[in-house]
C-alpha positions, 0 to 999 in steps of 0.5 A, spaced: 882 641 908 875 640 907 874 646 911 878 650 905 874 647 900 868 649 903 870 656 904 873 657 897 866 654 894 862 658 898 867 664 897 866 663 889 858 662 890 858 669 894 862 672 889 858 670 883 852 671 886 854 678 887 856 680 880 849 677 877 843 682 877 838 680 881 832 676 878 825 680 878 822 687 875 827 690 870 827 698 869 822 700 863 825 704 858 821 711 858 821 713 851 819 720 848 812 720 846 811 719 838 809 726 835 802 726 832 803 726 825 797 728 821 796 724 815 795 727 808 788 724 807 786 729 814 790 735 811 787 734 804 780 734 807 782 740 811 784 743 805 778 741 801 773 744 806 777 751 806 776 751 798 769 748 798 766 752 804 769 759 801 766 757 794 759 757 798 760 764 800 762 767 793 754 768 792 754 772 799 759 778 796 755 782 791 761 786 788 757 791 785 754 793 792 757 799 796 758 794 802 762 790 797 769 791 801 766 790 808 762 783 805 769 781 803 772 781 810 765 778 813 764 772 808 772 771 806 776 772 812 776 765 815 778 762 808 783 767 805 789 770 808 789 777 810 794 779 805 790 777 799 783 780 802 787 786 803 789 786 795 781 784 794 779 790 798 784 795 794 781 793 788 774 790 788 775 788 781 780 783 782 775 779 788 771 773 786 764 774 788 757 775 785 757 780 779 750 780 776 743 777 779 744 771 775 747 767 774 751 767 780 757 763 783 754 757 787 760 753 789 767 750 787 768 744 784 775 741 785 778 737 779 786 736 782 789 737 789 796 737 789 801 737 795 807 742 793 810 742 800 809 740 807 805 747 808 802 748 801 797 745 796 795 747 789 788 746 787 785 747 780 777 746 779 771 750 777 767 756 780 760 753 778 755 758 776 747 757 776 741 760 775 734 758 778 734 753 773 740 749 774 739 750 782 734 745 781 737 740 776 744 740 779 747 742 773 751 748 771 750 755 767 757 756 767 764 753 769 769 758 770 776 755 771 780 757 777 787 756 780 788 756 788 794 756 792 792 754 800 798 754 805 798 753 812 798 759 817 800 756 824 795 751 825 790 753 819 789 753 812 788 759 808 787 761 801 793 765 799 792 765 791 786 765 787 786 766 780 779 765 775 780 764 768 775 768 764 
């Protein structure tokens, strides 16, 4: 009888052990990599840079020069959508730039920057015009209100609408 109890006990122990997972390293779960999410602050900085760098180029395009159309392409192409550039090239009077020798556009100061959709920002601000006097003092000879739309085109932000209110 003792043999039967030992055999049954041994059988129960072996059966139980076979059903229990072995202790030791467990498989680690491989998860999908988290997508890289650009924060609004990073996007806003990129959009702000597009507008401000474009604003610095305004003085480089003399709208009355015979080369104005070529100058638009050379100076603005990295900041402005091809569609908007084409519109300006077809009607140079609609393009922003330098009209007279003084005052001239020095920069764009942004007053509001609003994310309208994941791929679109609306910017309001002023084109700051200066003369040789203001360039030294940092003030403005004139401030022209401007409304700008910047949209993502693939991985780049481009100005797709630009309106000055004279």
